[in-house]
N, C-alpha and C positions, 0 to 999 in steps of 0.2 A: 507598775506600768512597764509592759513588756516592749521589745523593739518595733513590733509590727503597729502598736497603738501609743503614737506619740502625745496624746492628749485624752483627757476625761472628758473635753468639751466637744463631743462628735455632733455630726449635724442632726442628729435626732433630739439632742438637748440644745443645740443652738443653732436653728436654721438660719439660712442667709435671709436678712431682712429685705423687704422690698426697698427699692430707690425710693426717696421721698418725690413724690410727682412734680411738685413745684420746682425743687432744685433740679430735678432731671430735665424738667421742660427749658430751664435756663440754661443747662450745659448743651442741650441740644441746639439752642438759639446761638449760642457762642461758637458751635463748631460749622454751624450753616454759613456757607461763603456767598449766598445769594446776595446781591448788592441791593435789593428792595425788600430784605426780610423786616418785619416789624415785630417787637417785643412788646405784647400785651398782658405778659405773665408777671412781669415784676411788680413787686409791691412797695415800689420806691418812686419818689417824685423825680421826674425829668422835666428839664427845661426844653422849650421849643426847639432846640438843636438836640433833642434826644440825649443830653448830657446830665450827669447828676448836678446838682445846684446845692453848693455850700451856701446857706442864708448868709448874707451880708452882715446880720448883727451876730452871728457865730464867729464869723472872722473877726469881728472888732472884739468879742469876749476873749478870742483865743489869744489876740495880741496882748489884750491886758493881763491876762495868765502868763505870758511870756516875760512880761517885764515887772511880775511880782517877784523881787528879791527874796521874799519869805516863802515862797512854795517849795514843798518837798514831797516827797513820795513815801511819807508815812503811811500806816494803816488808817483808813477811816474807822470811826466806831462801828459796831456790829449793825446797828440800825442806819448808818449812813451819815451822810453829810446834812447836819441839822438845819443849816439856813436853806438848803435845797428842799427837804421834806416839808418844812414850816412853809415855804412859798409855795410848794406843789398843793398842800391842803387847801390854801386860800384859792389857787386857781381853779382847782375842781369843785370846791363846796361854796365859794364865793367869801370874800374877806369879811362878811357880816355874818356868816353861818353862825346860828344858834349851837350847833356841835361844837364848833370851835371855841365858842365863847364859854360854853359850858365845860370845857375841857374833857370832852368824851370821844375824842378821836386820837388814835395812835397811827403812826405812819413809819413805814420801813422803807429805806432805798433798796431797789431790788435789780436785776438783771433783765432790764426794759420790762415791757408789759408781759413778756413770755413768764420771767422769773415771779412777776407779781401774780400772775394767775395760778403759777405753781405753788408759791408760798401760801396763798388763800385756800386752795385746794388741800394742801397739806394739813394747814389748820383746822380745817373743817372735818377732815378725815379724822383727825386726832381727838377733836373735842366737840363737835356738833352733836348735841344729846338726843338726836332722833335715832331710833332703831326700828327697822333698817332705815340706812340713809339712803337718799334718792336724789341726784342732780339732773335736772332738766336743762338743755340748751336748745336752741333754735336748729332746725332742720331747712335748709343747710347753716352751717356755721363756719368759723375760722378752722381749718383741719387740724390744727394743732391742739384744738380743746379735747377733743376726744382722746388723744394720746396722753396729754398732761393729766387729765381727771382719772383715766384708767390707770396710770403709773402710781397714784397715790392711793388707789384702792377704792374711789368714791363710783358707787354703780350710776350708771348714766342712762337716760332717756332722752328723747327728743319732744318738742312740741312744733306743730306746723308753723310755718313762717312765710315762705314765699310761693304763691300760687302761679304756677306755669301757664295757666289760663288767662289769668288779668295781668300777669307779670307785675303783680303789687302785693301788698302784705295779705295774707290769709288771715286776719283779725279774728274773725270768727273760730277758725280752728286753733289758733294761738290761744285765745281766752278760754275756749272750751277745755282744752287740755290742761291747761294751768288750773282751771276751777277742778277738773276731775283728779288731779294730781293728789297722792297720799297728802295728808295735813302735815305741815312743816317741812315740805320738800325744799331744796335749795334751787332757785330759779336764776339761772344766767342770762343775764340781759346785755345787749350791745347798747351803749349809752347813745351812741351817733354813728353815722355812716357805716352802717351794717355791714360787716365782711362776711359773705361774698357778695351780697346782693345788691347792696347801695339803697335799700329801702327801709326806711326809718317810720315808727309809728308817729301819727300826731299827737299834738298835747293833749287833746280829747282823749284820744287811744290810750295814752300813758296814764291818764287818770282812771280810766277804766281797768288797765292792767294793775294799778296800784291797789284798786279796789277788792279785785279777786285775790290777789297775794295777800291782802290783809285779813281777807275774810276766810283764807285757808292756813292763816299763820305760816305762811311760806316766807323763806330767808331770801333777800335778794342779793344777789353777787353782780356788780356792774364790771363789765370790760370795756374801758375807754381808751382807745388807741388814736382817736383823731379829733382830739378837742382843738377847735380852731382851725383845723384843716378842711373840716367838713363844709361848714358854710362861712368860714372866714371870720366868724364871731364867736370869741371863747366863750362868753356867757351863753349864747344860744345853744352851742353844742353840749353844754353843761347842764341845760335844763332839767332833765329828766332826772338826774341823779340828785340835784338840789329839790326838786319836788318831792322825792321820796324822803329825803332829810327833814324836809318842812313837815312832812306828815307824820314824823315820829319813827320811821322804820329804823330797825338796827339792820346793818347792812355792811358789805364790804366792797372794796373799789381796786381794781387793776388799773393803773395809769401808766401809759407809755409816753415817752418824748422822742421815741424814734422818729415818727412821721412830722410832727409839727415843729420839731426842730432839725431835721434831717440828721439826727444823731444815730444813724442805724447801726454804725458799727460800735457805737460807745456804749451799747446796752445799758441805757438810762431810764429806769422807772421808779415806781413807788407803789406799794401796797398800803391801802387806808382801811382801817376797821373803825365804824362808828357804831357806837353801841346808844341804846334808846335813852331818853332822858328819864332822870329819877334820882333819888337821893343817893343812892349807890353808885351812880354813873362812874365817878373818878375811880373808885376802888375796883370797879368791873373792868374797866378800860387797863387800869394798871396790871392787873391780873393778865388779861389778854396780850398786853404788850410784851410782858415778861415771857410768856409761851412762844409768842411768835420770835422773840428775840433768841430763844433757846434754839427753835428750829433754823433759823437763819444761821446760827454760829454752825451748826452741824452740817449745813449744806455748803456756804461759801464764805464762813468766817465774816467776812466784811465785803461790802459791794466796791466796785471801781470807781475812783474819783473824777477822772479827766471830764466825763460828759456832764457830771452833776455839777462839777465847778463851773463849767459853761452854762448849764441852765440856771444855775444858782445867781450867776452874776446877771443875766438878763431879767430872770424873774425878779429882782431885788432892787433894780436900778430903773427909775421912771423913765429914762429917756431911751434906755436900751428896750426896755418892756413895749415902749410905744414903736419902736423900729420895728420888733419882733412882730407887733400886731398887722403893720404894714407888709412884712414879709410873707404872713400867712394869708393876708388878702391877695397877694400876689399868687401864690400857689393855688388857693382855692378858686380864684378867678379865673385862671389859665384852664384849670379843670372844667369850670361850668362852661367856657367857652367852647371847649372841645365837645363838651356833651351836646351842645346846640348845633354845632356844625356837623357833628356826625348824625345827629338825628335828621338834619335838613339835608345832607347830601343822600342819606339812605332813602328818605321819602321823595327825593327827587328823582332817584333811580327807579323806584318802583311805581312812582305815580299814586300812592296810596297815602293821601294826608292822615297824619295821626297815628300810623301804623308803627312808629319807632317811639312813641311818645313817652313809653317807659323810660327810656335813656335820659330824658330830660327830667323825669318825675324822681329819679332816683339820686342820691347824693354821695358826695364823698370819692374817695379814689377808685372805687370799684363800681362796675356795672354788670348785672346780670342780662345779658343779651337777649335770652330765650333762645339761642342756638343750641341744638342737641348734640350730644357727644359725637355722632356721626358727623354733624357739619361742623363742629370744632375741630375735629381732626383732619377733615378734608380741606379746610381753608388752611390750615397749616401745610398739609402735604402739597396742595396745590399752588398756593400764594406765597407760603413762607409768611404767613401771619400766625404768630404764637399767641395762643391762649389756652387756660386750662380747660379740661375735658367738659366740665360743666357749663361752658360758655360765660365763664366770668371773664372780663378783660380790665386791664388797669387804665384808667382815662389819662393817667400820667404818660402812657406810652405813645399816645397820640400827638401829633403836632402839625404846624401847616404843611409840613413837606412829606407827610406820609397819609395824610387822612383821606385824600381822595382815593389813593391807590387801596387802601384799607376798606373804604366804604364800597369800592366797587367789586372787591373782593368777597366781602360778606354777602353783598346782593346777588353776585355770581352763584354762590354755593347754596343759598336760599332758594334761587329759582331751579337750581339744578337737582334739589332733593325735596322739591315740594310734592 
């Protein structure tokens, strides 16, 4: 290496990576000094005062942890805190799940839902016995899906999901593409509160999706980041996963506790693998679990304890669990109220009843407004209302103090660009 070349990592080998669009949007919002600015990009719950909300039940659990004289900072096992992962199994699959009863589930604590998606992708890249492997996810999907699966070497394709014309699920396109996918493809599915669209299949549509996946011997991979946060009902939001398990599918699940516990910074998640019923199910799950443990060891050694301890206390204590359910209803209820209010105000402004119906038809934290990239950029530049370029907004960013301003800004941009 001579004096003129101080590195072998020159720009042809290591180009400057583009800024993450969402985090770039967050940075731009923070720098904006406009007093009426509105943040509809953030993927985190905010209360009616636009402030982060530490769940009351989480505060109680933290106080219990502080009083525990036996608490220490020793390593957790590679698979994580067993009391937590066992409770997480019951939460997502149901306490009476045949898969749990038959001991054909293995669960590892992960670095939130992102880590769970990554661990699942890594395992499938190493061991899924289809050649060539192919993973399908929805178009659009959570932006990080593309990067995670690309980084582990899984070839990716997409299936249609959101129709810009109806602003609803393109069910025919979704079903047709999954049906035409090569046999044994991996199909990534959002369990509830689809990110970024807020559009979920109906239960009858889920049954049809399951039929197609069964007929083509596909492998379902569920990503569940919003259980309880979507509808306020934990069982309702887990219905699709439980249905697939009841139908005997072998599948895996990435489960996040960031949104439904507000543990965003604690990176608390679980990866579950459910094998099919059969005489060799327990030996199969033992083999799968052993390989997942090896992969986890090489990646993070063992997961962080704090968030898992909080969630474990709540999940395993009947009174705390009941309070958590009430906290979930508070969050889900406020977001549902904001959906109703935004739709009402937009339709009041344009005088077209039903023109914004998709806002209330959608569910969960996010809504696909139907705004074009040009409109999304214009509403940010003109009114300081921040949303992603695809028109996705976080309903949690709306409150009684900014919803009138936001509705007028959106209505004005739509009128000016029609």
